[in-house]
TIMI-2910 file (N, C-alpha, C, CB; in pm, 1 decimal, decimal comma, always signed):
<rs>
+----------+----------+----------+----------+----------+----------+----------+----------+----------+----------+----------+----------+------+
!      n_x !      n_y !      n_z !     ca_x !     ca_y !     ca_z !      c_x !      c_y !      c_z !     cb_x !     cb_y !     cb_z ! resn !
+----------+----------+----------+----------+----------+----------+----------+----------+----------+----------+----------+----------+------+
!  +9180,7 !  +5787,8 ! +11644,8 !  +9036,4 !  +5790,2 ! +11672,3 !  +8940,3 !  +5912,4 ! +11716,1 !  +9025,3 !  +5704,2 ! +11765,6 !  Unk !
!  +8865,8 !  +5944,4 ! +11699,8 !  +8806,0 !  +6050,2 ! +11764,6 !  +8674,2 !  +5994,2 ! +11896,1 !  +8741,2 !  +6144,4 ! +11629,6 !  Unk !
!  +8693,1 !  +6046,9 ! +12026,4 !  +8622,5 !  +6029,6 ! +12144,4 !  +8547,9 !  +6124,4 ! +12172,7 !  +8690,9 !  +6008,1 ! +12242,7 !  Unk !
!  +8425,5 !  +6113,5 ! +12192,8 !  +8294,5 !  +6214,8 ! +12223,8 !  +8249,6 !  +6188,7 ! +12404,9 !  +8132,8 !  +6156,3 ! +12097,2 !  Unk !
!  +8258,9 !  +6254,7 ! +12466,5 !  +8211,6 !  +6257,9 ! +12597,4 !  +8122,3 !  +6333,9 ! +12643,3 !  +8290,2 !  +6274,1 ! +12666,3 !  Unk !
!  +7998,4 !  +6256,4 ! +12709,2 !  +7893,0 !  +6328,3 ! +12833,1 !  +7976,3 !  +6326,5 ! +12924,0 !  +7748,7 !  +6254,3 ! +12888,0 !  Unk !
!  +7911,1 !  +6412,8 ! +13015,7 !  +7962,3 !  +6417,7 ! +13181,4 !  +7891,4 !  +6365,5 ! +13285,0 !  +7976,4 !  +6548,0 ! +13233,2 !  Unk !
!  +7754,5 !  +6393,5 ! +13309,1 !  +7687,2 !  +6312,8 ! +13388,0 !  +7632,8 !  +6177,4 ! +13360,9 !  +7603,4 !  +6375,9 ! +13419,9 !  Unk !
!  +7667,0 !  +6124,2 ! +13427,4 !  +7610,7 !  +5967,7 ! +13419,7 !  +7727,4 !  +5896,4 ! +13320,4 !  +7428,3 !  +5955,2 ! +13339,2 !  Unk !
!  +7852,5 !  +5922,3 ! +13281,8 !  +7938,8 !  +5893,2 ! +13201,3 !  +8065,0 !  +5901,2 ! +13316,6 !  +7935,4 !  +5989,6 ! +13068,0 !  Unk !
!  +8084,5 !  +6029,3 ! +13321,6 !  +8249,4 !  +6046,8 ! +13390,9 !  +8182,2 !  +6077,9 ! +13533,7 !  +8377,3 !  +6204,3 ! +13316,4 !  Unk !
!  +8066,7 !  +6130,1 ! +13588,1 !  +8049,1 !  +6150,2 ! +13711,4 !  +7907,2 !  +6080,5 ! +13737,9 !  +8062,7 !  +6298,6 ! +13743,3 !  Unk !
!  +7910,4 !  +5971,6 ! +13833,1 !  +7816,1 !  +5893,3 ! +13879,7 !  +7695,3 !  +5935,4 ! +13964,6 !  +7878,1 !  +5812,4 ! +13938,6 !  Unk !
!  +7585,4 !  +5888,1 ! +13946,7 !  +7476,8 !  +5890,7 ! +14048,3 !  +7520,1 !  +5964,5 ! +14192,5 !  +7433,2 !  +5735,3 ! +14075,4 !  Unk !
!  +7480,1 !  +6090,0 ! +14230,5 !  +7501,2 !  +6129,7 ! +14332,0 !  +7622,2 !  +6206,4 ! +14361,2 !  +7486,4 !  +6042,7 ! +14392,5 !  Unk !
!  +7653,4 !  +6246,3 ! +14229,9 !  +7768,1 !  +6373,4 ! +14184,3 !  +7902,4 !  +6307,6 ! +14256,0 !  +7725,0 !  +6564,9 ! +14263,1 !  Unk !
!  +7928,4 !  +6172,3 ! +14211,3 !  +8059,2 !  +6152,7 ! +14259,0 !  +8124,9 !  +6074,5 ! +14121,7 !  +8060,6 !  +6061,0 ! +14412,5 !  Unk !
!  +8239,4 !  +6088,8 ! +14157,6 !  +8340,0 !  +6028,3 ! +14015,1 !  +8290,5 !  +5899,5 ! +13996,8 !  +8524,3 !  +6011,7 ! +14036,9 !  Unk !
!  +8304,2 !  +5861,0 ! +13879,7 !  +8253,3 !  +5687,5 ! +13848,2 !  +8391,1 !  +5651,2 ! +13868,0 !  +8176,5 !  +5627,9 ! +13669,5 !  Unk !
!  +8360,6 !  +5512,5 ! +13871,5 !  +8463,2 !  +5419,5 ! +13911,0 !  +8574,6 !  +5403,9 ! +13826,7 !  +8412,1 !  +5299,1 ! +13927,9 !  Unk !
!  +8703,3 !  +5425,6 ! +13822,6 !  +8797,0 !  +5400,9 ! +13721,0 !  +8774,9 !  +5527,7 ! +13614,3 !  +8771,8 !  +5246,9 ! +13655,0 !  Unk !
!  +8744,6 !  +5627,8 ! +13649,5 !  +8736,7 !  +5775,5 ! +13565,1 !  +8874,9 !  +5807,6 ! +13546,4 !  +8657,7 !  +5910,8 ! +13647,7 !  Unk !
!  +8948,2 !  +5819,2 ! +13647,6 !  +9072,8 !  +5869,5 ! +13596,3 !  +9157,1 !  +5779,3 ! +13512,6 !  +9149,4 !  +5911,3 ! +13702,6 !  Unk !
!  +9163,4 !  +5613,2 ! +13540,0 !  +9251,2 !  +5545,0 ! +13405,3 !  +9176,3 !  +5563,5 ! +13294,0 !  +9282,8 !  +5380,6 ! +13409,2 !  Unk !
!  +9041,5 !  +5564,5 ! +13299,3 !  +8937,6 !  +5579,2 ! +13162,8 !  +8995,6 !  +5678,3 ! +13090,5 !  +8774,6 !  +5623,9 ! +13189,3 !  Unk !
!  +9037,8 !  +5805,6 ! +13151,9 !  +9055,7 !  +5935,6 ! +13091,7 !  +9192,0 !  +5927,3 ! +13067,2 !  +9013,6 !  +6059,2 ! +13174,8 !  Unk !
!  +9280,8 !  +5910,5 ! +13140,1 !  +9415,2 !  +5876,9 ! +13116,5 !  +9425,8 !  +5816,4 ! +12963,4 !  +9464,0 !  +5772,1 ! +13231,3 !  Unk !
!  +9378,8 !  +5695,4 ! +12958,2 !  +9424,7 !  +5623,2 ! +12839,6 !  +9327,5 !  +5701,0 ! +12710,8 !  +9395,2 !  +5438,5 ! +12862,0 !  Unk !
!  +9220,3 !  +5749,2 ! +12730,3 !  +9144,3 !  +5809,3 ! +12598,8 !  +9209,7 !  +5912,2 ! +12570,7 !  +8996,8 !  +5850,4 ! +12607,8 !  Unk !
!  +9265,3 !  +6018,0 ! +12676,9 !  +9359,0 !  +6152,8 ! +12623,0 !  +9478,3 !  +6137,4 ! +12577,5 !  +9388,2 !  +6250,3 ! +12719,0 !  Unk !
!  +9518,5 !  +6043,5 ! +12614,4 !  +9654,0 !  +5992,5 ! +12586,7 !  +9680,3 !  +5951,2 ! +12431,6 !  +9677,3 !  +5867,6 ! +12679,6 !  Unk !
!  +9579,9 !  +5855,0 ! +12379,0 !  +9588,3 !  +5781,3 ! +12236,3 !  +9469,9 !  +5865,6 ! +12157,0 !  +9552,9 !  +5591,5 ! +12244,8 !  Unk !
!  +9371,0 !  +5909,5 ! +12184,1 !  +9297,1 !  +5978,0 ! +12088,5 !  +9270,5 !  +6140,3 ! +12104,2 !  +9172,8 !  +5907,6 ! +12084,9 !  Unk !
!  +9188,3 !  +6164,5 ! +12008,9 !  +9140,0 !  +6304,3 ! +12009,5 !  +9017,9 !  +6308,0 ! +12080,4 !  +9120,9 !  +6362,2 ! +11873,0 !  Unk !
!  +8993,7 !  +6396,4 ! +12197,2 !  +8872,3 !  +6353,4 ! +12284,0 !  +8808,6 !  +6509,8 ! +12260,9 !  +8911,2 !  +6292,9 ! +12472,4 !  Unk !
!  +8657,1 !  +6470,7 ! +12272,0 !  +8574,6 !  +6597,9 ! +12249,2 !  +8441,1 !  +6602,9 ! +12358,5 !  +8518,3 !  +6597,2 ! +12080,7 !  Unk !
!  +8413,2 !  +6715,8 ! +12422,7 !  +8307,7 !  +6713,3 ! +12519,8 !  +8208,9 !  +6689,4 ! +12401,4 !  +8286,0 !  +6853,5 ! +12625,9 !  Unk !
!  +8077,2 !  +6646,7 ! +12469,4 !  +7971,3 !  +6641,1 ! +12401,8 !  +7877,7 !  +6608,5 ! +12511,7 !  +7978,3 !  +6550,7 ! +12286,8 !  Unk !
!  +7837,6 !  +6717,1 ! +12548,4 !  +7767,7 !  +6747,5 ! +12674,6 !  +7676,0 !  +6877,9 ! +12697,3 !  +7869,3 !  +6752,5 ! +12770,9 !  Unk !
!  +7592,6 !  +6896,2 ! +12754,1 !  +7519,5 !  +7029,1 ! +12756,9 !  +7578,8 !  +7118,7 ! +12826,3 !  +7393,7 !  +7025,6 ! +12805,1 !  Unk !
!  +7709,5 !  +7081,6 ! +12906,2 !  +7794,2 !  +7176,3 ! +12969,7 !  +7895,4 !  +7235,3 ! +12884,8 !  +7856,2 !  +7118,7 ! +13078,4 !  Unk !
!  +7877,3 !  +7197,7 ! +12767,1 !  +8000,6 !  +7268,3 ! +12647,3 !  +7916,0 !  +7227,7 ! +12520,3 !  +8197,0 !  +7180,0 ! +12642,3 !  Unk !
!  +7865,5 !  +7322,9 ! +12452,2 !  +7821,8 !  +7291,4 ! +12343,7 !  +7816,8 !  +7429,1 ! +12236,3 !  +7692,9 !  +7223,4 ! +12376,1 !  Unk !
!  +7925,8 !  +7524,0 ! +12272,0 !  +7924,2 !  +7616,5 ! +12181,0 !  +8032,6 !  +7669,6 ! +12127,6 !  +7865,3 !  +7698,2 ! +12217,0 !  Unk !
!  +8135,0 !  +7570,3 ! +12150,9 !  +8261,8 !  +7554,9 ! +12068,1 !  +8370,4 !  +7659,5 ! +12102,3 !  +8227,7 !  +7567,2 ! +11915,7 !  Unk !
!  +8334,9 !  +7766,0 ! +12175,8 !  +8434,2 !  +7870,4 ! +12231,1 !  +8532,8 !  +7807,2 ! +12348,5 !  +8345,5 !  +8000,1 ! +12295,7 !  Unk !
!  +8470,4 !  +7761,5 ! +12458,5 !  +8570,8 !  +7728,8 ! +12540,4 !  +8506,1 !  +7610,0 ! +12637,4 !  +8624,5 !  +7862,1 ! +12616,2 !  Unk !
!  +8573,9 !  +7579,3 ! +12735,3 !  +8540,4 !  +7429,4 ! +12813,0 !  +8513,3 !  +7473,9 ! +12981,3 !  +8703,0 !  +7299,7 ! +12798,5 !  Unk !
!  +8493,3 !  +7620,1 ! +12992,1 !  +8481,1 !  +7652,8 ! +13149,7 !  +8355,5 !  +7604,9 ! +13214,6 !  +8485,6 !  +7808,0 ! +13176,8 !  Unk !
!  +8253,0 !  +7599,6 ! +13107,1 !  +8114,9 !  +7554,6 ! +13193,0 !  +8139,0 !  +7394,6 ! +13212,3 !  +7948,4 !  +7587,8 ! +13096,3 !  Unk !
!  +8249,8 !  +7333,5 ! +13158,9 !  +8245,8 !  +7168,5 ! +13166,1 !  +8308,3 !  +7163,4 ! +13265,5 !  +8305,2 !  +7072,7 ! +13056,2 !  Unk !
!  +8438,4 !  +7208,5 ! +13234,5 !  +8547,6 !  +7222,5 ! +13393,0 !  +8491,3 !  +7283,3 ! +13529,7 !  +8685,0 !  +7336,5 ! +13365,8 !  Unk !
!  +8403,6 !  +7397,7 ! +13507,7 !  +8347,2 !  +7425,5 ! +13657,3 !  +8261,1 !  +7311,0 ! +13707,0 !  +8253,8 !  +7562,0 ! +13664,0 !  Unk !
!  +8182,9 !  +7226,5 ! +13606,0 !  +8088,9 !  +7134,0 ! +13643,2 !  +8151,3 !  +7037,0 ! +13749,5 !  +8038,0 !  +7062,2 ! +13520,0 !  Unk !
!  +8310,0 !  +7000,5 ! +13673,6 !  +8356,7 !  +6863,3 ! +13727,0 !  +8490,8 !  +6873,5 ! +13825,0 !  +8392,2 !  +6764,9 ! +13594,2 !  Unk !
!  +8497,7 !  +7021,5 ! +13857,4 !  +8640,9 !  +7021,3 ! +13935,2 !  +8600,6 !  +6997,0 ! +14054,8 !  +8733,1 !  +7152,4 ! +13935,1 !  Unk !
!  +8479,0 !  +7011,5 ! +14124,9 !  +8472,5 !  +6978,1 ! +14276,5 !  +8406,8 !  +6840,2 ! +14285,2 !  +8384,1 !  +7091,3 ! +14365,5 !  Unk !
!  +8407,0 !  +6757,5 ! +14180,7 !  +8362,2 !  +6601,1 ! +14209,0 !  +8496,0 !  +6531,6 ! +14149,9 !  +8199,0 !  +6543,2 ! +14116,9 !  Unk !
!  +8546,2 !  +6534,7 ! +14034,4 !  +8648,0 !  +6428,8 ! +13989,7 !  +8754,3 !  +6469,0 ! +14070,8 !  +8687,9 !  +6422,8 ! +13831,0 !  Unk !
!  +8868,4 !  +6350,3 ! +14088,3 !  +8998,9 !  +6384,8 ! +14127,0 !  +9090,1 !  +6472,3 ! +14072,3 !  +9054,4 !  +6294,8 ! +14130,4 !  Unk !
!  +9191,1 !  +6548,0 ! +14124,6 !  +9293,3 !  +6641,1 ! +14050,6 !  +9382,1 !  +6570,5 ! +13910,9 !  +9409,5 !  +6687,3 ! +14174,4 !  Unk !
!  +9387,2 !  +6426,5 ! +13926,8 !  +9486,7 !  +6373,9 ! +13831,0 !  +9344,9 !  +6378,3 ! +13714,1 !  +9581,6 !  +6194,6 ! +13880,8 !  Unk !
!  +9250,4 !  +6358,5 ! +13728,9 !  +9135,1 !  +6338,3 ! +13630,0 !  +9086,8 !  +6452,9 ! +13578,9 !  +9023,6 !  +6271,3 ! +13684,2 !  Unk !
!  +9101,7 !  +6591,2 ! +13645,1 !  +9089,7 !  +6691,0 ! +13572,9 !  +9196,5 !  +6720,8 ! +13488,0 !  +9061,9 !  +6782,4 ! +13641,9 !  Unk !
!  +9338,4 !  +6696,5 ! +13525,9 !  +9394,2 !  +6720,7 ! +13430,3 !  +9376,7 !  +6672,2 ! +13287,1 !  +9482,5 !  +6704,3 ! +13466,8 !  Unk !
!  +9354,9 !  +6528,1 ! +13299,5 !  +9320,2 !  +6493,0 ! +13180,2 !  +9195,7 !  +6548,0 ! +13095,7 !  +9312,2 !  +6373,8 ! +13194,8 !  Unk !
!  +9097,2 !  +6583,6 ! +13163,7 !  +8996,2 !  +6672,9 ! +13120,3 !  +9023,7 !  +6795,3 ! +13045,5 !  +8931,9 !  +6708,6 ! +13222,5 !  Unk !
!  +9134,1 !  +6840,0 ! +13103,1 !  +9154,9 !  +6983,6 ! +13018,0 !  +9229,4 !  +6962,2 ! +12900,0 !  +9235,9 !  +7099,4 ! +13098,4 !  Unk !
!  +9238,0 !  +6853,2 ! +12849,8 !  +9299,4 !  +6794,0 ! +12711,5 !  +9186,7 !  +6774,8 ! +12615,4 !  +9377,6 !  +6645,4 ! +12730,8 !  Unk !
!  +9066,8 !  +6803,2 ! +12671,0 !  +8940,5 !  +6769,5 ! +12600,1 !  +8903,2 !  +6892,7 ! +12513,3 !  +8821,0 !  +6732,1 ! +12704,7 !  Unk !
!  +8859,9 !  +6889,0 ! +12427,7 !  +8820,0 !  +7002,4 ! +12335,2 !  +8660,0 !  +7031,0 ! +12317,3 !  +8880,2 !  +6969,1 ! +12193,3 !  Unk !
!  +8637,8 !  +7137,5 ! +12319,0 !  +8480,6 !  +7168,9 ! +12289,0 !  +8409,0 !  +7154,5 ! +12196,6 !  +8449,4 !  +7266,5 ! +12295,5 !  Unk !
!  +8271,3 !  +7123,8 ! +12158,7 !  +8213,1 !  +7099,1 ! +12038,6 !  +8112,6 !  +7213,1 ! +12036,1 !  +8154,3 !  +6954,0 ! +12024,9 !  Unk !
!  +8059,2 !  +7210,9 ! +11888,6 !  +7938,5 !  +7301,9 ! +11898,4 !  +7826,9 !  +7207,7 ! +11864,6 !  +7942,9 !  +7434,7 ! +11796,8 !  Unk !
!  +7672,8 !  +7258,9 ! +11926,7 !  +7556,6 !  +7170,3 ! +11850,8 !  +7476,6 !  +7231,1 ! +11917,9 !  +7541,6 !  +7006,2 ! +11853,9 !  Unk !
!  +7337,8 !  +7233,2 ! +11879,5 !  +7225,4 !  +7287,7 ! +11917,9 !  +7098,2 !  +7219,8 ! +11972,1 !  +7197,9 !  +7348,3 ! +11825,4 !  Unk !
!  +7053,6 !  +7105,6 ! +11880,3 !  +6984,8 !  +7047,1 ! +11927,8 !  +7018,6 !  +6902,0 ! +11941,5 !  +6891,8 !  +7077,6 ! +11877,7 !  Unk !
!  +7085,7 !  +6858,7 ! +11850,4 !  +7115,0 !  +6697,7 ! +11835,7 !  +7254,2 !  +6703,5 ! +11882,3 !  +7099,5 !  +6623,0 ! +11670,7 !  Unk !
!  +7305,3 !  +6616,1 ! +11951,4 !  +7451,1 !  +6589,1 ! +12000,1 !  +7519,8 !  +6563,3 ! +11826,2 !  +7462,0 !  +6420,5 ! +12133,0 !  Unk !
!  +7455,6 !  +6499,9 ! +11767,0 !  +7521,5 !  +6428,2 ! +11660,0 !  +7563,5 !  +6542,3 ! +11586,2 !  +7434,2 !  +6323,7 ! +11577,7 !  Unk !
!  +7514,3 !  +6668,2 ! +11577,6 !  +7561,8 !  +6803,7 ! +11488,3 !  +7700,1 !  +6799,6 ! +11520,6 !  +7490,6 !  +6963,8 ! +11530,5 !  Unk !
!  +7771,5 !  +6771,3 ! +11619,9 !  +7903,3 !  +6780,0 ! +11671,5 !  +8000,6 !  +6685,7 ! +11623,0 !  +7899,5 !  +6769,4 ! +11804,5 !  Unk !
!  +7907,1 !  +6569,9 ! +11602,3 !  +8021,0 !  +6434,0 ! +11597,0 !  +8069,8 !  +6460,7 ! +11427,8 !  +7924,5 !  +6231,6 ! +11629,0 !  Unk !
!  +8215,2 !  +6412,2 ! +11416,9 !  +8274,0 !  +6399,5 ! +11245,0 !  +8205,4 !  +6261,8 ! +11225,4 !  +8481,0 !  +6391,3 ! +11210,3 !  Unk !
!  +8108,6 !  +6262,7 ! +11162,7 !  +8042,6 !  +6130,2 ! +11104,0 !  +8115,7 !  +6082,6 ! +10996,6 !  +7898,9 !  +6147,0 ! +11054,0 !  Unk !
!  +8227,2 !  +6137,1 ! +10929,3 !  +8302,6 !  +6066,1 ! +10826,0 !  +8418,2 !  +6011,1 ! +10879,1 !  +8338,0 !  +6148,4 ! +10714,9 !  Unk !
!  +8449,5 !  +6002,5 ! +11033,1 !  +8551,5 !  +5986,7 ! +11115,7 !  +8511,4 !  +5843,8 ! +11196,2 !  +8569,8 !  +6122,1 ! +11207,7 !  Unk !
!  +8626,8 !  +5803,4 ! +11212,1 !  +8610,7 !  +5691,0 ! +11321,5 !  +8605,2 !  +5717,4 ! +11480,2 !  +8725,2 !  +5601,6 ! +11304,0 !  Unk !
!  +8508,8 !  +5712,0 ! +11528,2 !  +8482,0 !  +5767,0 ! +11650,3 !  +8385,3 !  +5667,8 ! +11774,5 !  +8408,7 !  +5901,3 ! +11606,2 !  Unk !
!  +8423,4 !  +5709,2 ! +11892,5 !  +8315,8 !  +5637,8 ! +11993,9 !  +8243,3 !  +5746,5 ! +12077,4 !  +8392,8 !  +5529,0 ! +12104,7 !  Unk !
!  +8112,5 !  +5747,3 ! +12104,3 !  +8048,3 !  +5824,3 ! +12159,0 !  +7998,8 !  +5766,8 ! +12303,0 !  +7955,6 !  +5861,0 ! +12068,4 !  Unk !
!  +8051,7 !  +5825,9 ! +12413,0 !  +8024,6 !  +5774,4 ! +12529,0 !  +7925,8 !  +5854,3 ! +12603,9 !  +8139,1 !  +5757,1 ! +12596,7 !  Unk !
!  +7819,4 !  +5793,2 ! +12624,6 !  +7679,4 !  +5873,4 ! +12686,6 !  +7611,6 !  +5744,9 ! +12775,6 !  +7548,5 !  +5940,2 ! +12537,2 !  Unk !
!  +7525,6 !  +5835,1 ! +12882,5 !  +7446,2 !  +5744,8 ! +12923,5 !  +7269,7 !  +5741,0 ! +12854,4 !  +7459,2 !  +5769,8 ! +13075,2 !  Unk !
!  +7282,3 !  +5845,2 ! +12765,1 !  +7129,6 !  +5819,9 ! +12680,0 !  +7141,2 !  +5890,7 ! +12513,7 !  +6976,8 !  +5921,0 ! +12783,0 !  Unk !
!  +7052,0 !  +5841,4 ! +12437,2 !  +7076,2 !  +5930,6 ! +12336,9 !  +6906,2 !  +5884,7 ! +12279,6 !  +7238,6 !  +5898,4 ! +12229,0 !  Unk !
!  +6873,2 !  +5994,7 ! +12182,7 !  +6722,8 !  +6006,7 ! +12123,4 !  +6741,7 !  +5927,1 ! +12050,4 !  +6659,8 !  +6127,1 ! +12060,8 !  Unk !
!  +6606,8 !  +5901,4 ! +12031,5 !  +6556,2 !  +5825,8 ! +11853,2 !  +6620,3 !  +5892,2 ! +11779,2 !  +6391,2 !  +5835,5 ! +11783,4 !  Unk !
!  +6597,6 !  +6037,6 ! +11714,0 !  +6640,3 !  +6111,0 ! +11639,9 !  +6803,3 !  +6109,1 ! +11629,0 !  +6582,0 !  +6221,3 ! +11673,9 !  Unk !
!  +6890,4 !  +6088,8 ! +11728,0 !  +7032,0 !  +6074,3 ! +11747,9 !  +7048,7 !  +5937,3 ! +11679,4 !  +7081,8 !  +6081,7 ! +11907,8 !  Unk !
!  +6981,5 !  +5861,6 ! +11722,0 !  +7028,4 !  +5715,0 ! +11654,3 !  +6983,5 !  +5700,3 ! +11531,8 !  +6980,5 !  +5588,6 ! +11724,5 !  Unk !
!  +6879,8 !  +5752,6 ! +11483,4 !  +6843,4 !  +5767,8 ! +11322,3 !  +6958,7 !  +5837,1 ! +11267,4 !  +6700,1 !  +5859,0 ! +11285,4 !  Unk !
!  +7016,2 !  +5951,9 ! +11316,9 !  +7149,7 !  +5982,6 ! +11249,1 !  +7271,5 !  +5894,8 ! +11243,3 !  +7195,4 !  +6091,1 ! +11303,9 !  Unk !
!  +7309,7 !  +5819,9 ! +11333,3 !  +7397,1 !  +5720,7 ! +11329,8 !  +7394,2 !  +5616,6 ! +11227,7 !  +7391,3 !  +5668,5 ! +11437,8 !  Unk !
!  +7283,7 !  +5569,3 ! +11261,2 !  +7201,1 !  +5461,0 ! +11140,4 !  +7228,1 !  +5505,6 ! +11002,6 !  +7021,2 !  +5460,7 ! +11150,6 !  Unk !
!  +7203,6 !  +5625,9 ! +10938,6 !  +7190,0 !  +5676,1 ! +10832,6 !  +7366,7 !  +5673,4 ! +10799,4 !  +7098,1 !  +5817,9 ! +10841,8 !  Unk !
!  +7428,8 !  +5713,1 ! +10893,1 !  +7585,5 !  +5700,5 ! +10844,5 !  +7647,2 !  +5533,6 ! +10895,6 !  +7692,0 !  +5847,7 ! +10937,2 !  Unk !
!  +7568,0 !  +5479,5 ! +10898,8 !  +7646,8 !  +5315,2 ! +10949,3 !  +7734,6 !  +5355,7 ! +11067,7 !  +7769,4 !  +5228,4 ! +10811,2 !  Unk !
!  +7696,9 !  +5432,3 ! +11161,3 !  +7804,7 !  +5437,5 ! +11262,4 !  +7698,9 !  +5388,8 ! +11386,2 !  +7890,7 !  +5606,8 ! +11280,3 !  Unk !
!  +7588,8 !  +5335,8 ! +11418,2 !  +7530,0 !  +5290,0 ! +11521,2 !  +7582,1 !  +5219,5 ! +11630,1 !  +7455,1 !  +5233,5 ! +11482,8 !  Unk !
!  +7752,5 !  +5169,7 ! +11569,8 !  +7808,1 !  +5092,2 ! +11678,3 !  +7913,8 !  +5175,3 ! +11743,8 !  +7864,5 !  +4957,7 ! +11630,0 !  Unk !
!  +7898,1 !  +5304,0 ! +11686,8 !  +7991,5 !  +5376,0 ! +11729,9 !  +7952,0 !  +5464,0 ! +11870,0 !  +8029,1 !  +5455,6 ! +11614,0 !  Unk !
!  +7778,9 !  +5444,9 ! +11893,9 !  +7773,1 !  +5513,1 ! +12025,3 !  +7789,5 !  +5389,8 ! +12151,2 !  +7616,4 !  +5601,6 ! +12034,3 !  Unk !
!  +7848,7 !  +5417,6 ! +12239,5 !  +7876,0 !  +5341,6 ! +12371,5 !  +7748,3 !  +5393,7 ! +12455,2 !  +8037,7 !  +5381,8 ! +12449,5 !  Unk !
!  +7655,9 !  +5317,1 ! +12524,8 !  +7584,9 !  +5341,8 ! +12620,9 !  +7643,6 !  +5297,1 ! +12735,6 !  +7471,3 !  +5299,8 ! +12603,4 !  Unk !
!  +7655,7 !  +5415,3 ! +12841,6 !  +7722,1 !  +5409,5 ! +12956,8 !  +7602,3 !  +5378,8 ! +13087,5 !  +7808,6 !  +5553,8 ! +12967,6 !  Unk !
!  +7602,6 !  +5280,7 ! +13166,8 !  +7486,6 !  +5269,6 ! +13245,2 !  +7579,9 !  +5231,1 ! +13379,0 !  +7361,2 !  +5150,9 ! +13185,3 !  Unk !
!  +7592,0 !  +5325,2 ! +13465,2 !  +7689,9 !  +5323,3 ! +13569,9 !  +7595,0 !  +5271,2 ! +13703,3 !  +7766,7 !  +5484,4 ! +13588,0 !  Unk !
!  +7483,3 !  +5269,6 ! +13682,8 !  +7377,0 !  +5227,6 ! +13790,0 !  +7386,5 !  +5054,9 ! +13769,0 !  +7198,5 !  +5304,3 ! +13753,0 !  Unk !
!  +7368,7 !  +5026,7 ! +13682,6 !  +7382,1 !  +4858,9 ! +13660,9 !  +7537,5 !  +4798,9 ! +13650,7 !  +7303,3 !  +4814,8 ! +13506,8 !  Unk !
!  +7597,1 !  +4888,7 ! +13600,9 !  +7752,6 !  +4855,5 ! +13598,9 !  +7870,9 !  +4962,0 ! +13609,9 !  +7777,8 !  +4790,3 ! +13472,4 !  Unk !
!  +7884,5 !  +4966,4 ! +13726,9 !  +7958,8 !  +5059,7 ! +13823,2 !  +8109,2 !  +5057,6 ! +13754,4 !  +7955,9 !  +4999,6 ! +13997,8 !  Unk !
!  +8143,9 !  +4953,7 ! +13737,0 !  +8274,9 !  +4926,3 ! +13663,1 !  +8303,7 !  +4966,4 ! +13520,8 !  +8293,7 !  +4793,1 ! +13662,8 !  Unk !
!  +8162,2 !  +4970,0 ! +13464,2 !  +8188,0 !  +4978,5 ! +13315,7 !  +8308,8 !  +5060,3 ! +13242,5 !  +8070,3 !  +5032,7 ! +13264,5 !  Unk !
!  +8380,4 !  +5180,2 ! +13312,4 !  +8450,9 !  +5235,6 ! +13235,6 !  +8589,3 !  +5167,3 ! +13230,4 !  +8448,2 !  +5363,8 ! +13267,5 !  Unk !
!  +8621,1 !  +5073,0 ! +13342,1 !  +8753,5 !  +4978,2 ! +13349,3 !  +8717,9 !  +4888,7 ! +13243,6 !  +8785,8 !  +4892,8 ! +13499,1 !  Unk !
!  +8609,6 !  +4829,0 ! +13195,9 !  +8591,7 !  +4753,8 ! +13129,0 !  +8599,8 !  +4832,9 ! +12967,7 !  +8475,6 !  +4688,3 ! +13182,8 !  Unk !
!  +8579,4 !  +4928,6 ! +12965,0 !  +8610,3 !  +5022,7 ! +12828,8 !  +8715,5 !  +5069,0 ! +12814,8 !  +8541,9 !  +5132,2 ! +12808,4 !  Unk !
!  +8840,9 !  +5073,0 ! +12882,4 !  +8932,4 !  +5064,9 ! +12878,8 !  +9017,9 !  +5018,9 ! +12738,7 !  +8932,5 !  +5012,3 ! +12972,9 !  Unk !
!  +8952,1 !  +4881,6 ! +12743,2 !  +9007,2 !  +4782,3 ! +12650,0 !  +8961,0 !  +4808,6 ! +12506,7 !  +8966,1 !  +4640,7 ! +12692,7 !  Unk !
!  +8884,0 !  +4878,8 ! +12495,7 !  +8819,3 !  +4946,8 ! +12344,8 !  +8909,4 !  +5052,6 ! +12335,8 !  +8644,4 !  +5010,9 ! +12339,4 !  Unk !
!  +8957,9 !  +5140,2 ! +12392,8 !  +9069,9 !  +5251,5 ! +12346,8 !  +9174,5 !  +5189,6 ! +12319,1 !  +9111,6 !  +5358,0 ! +12443,9 !  Unk !
+----------+----------+----------+----------+----------+----------+----------+----------+----------+----------+----------+----------+------+
</rs>
């Protein structure tokens, strides 16, 4: 399965601190699945340096080592441009726009979007490990 990750609000919680269970979540995700960045910090498909620079001072070293396995994507306006909609995937993000939800619905992939809400559920990543 392909996994797509936003960073802020998913791996990094409010106040620029690591999300609870981020290391355990990333370990399982990157060891079992093909993982991709789906974040404004990595959208040109050439490299992951901007994303890695964004997380390097926030996430623990072990989590960073798992992040190094995450591949870049290319998109401009809609994050759904980067998703392989013909594959099985999960997209972890703290927000999606209506136009992105419409694309997912058109491809019968609405259930592939996983809304992350670390404010109301700070241990959500631990719960999501079961999905992986």
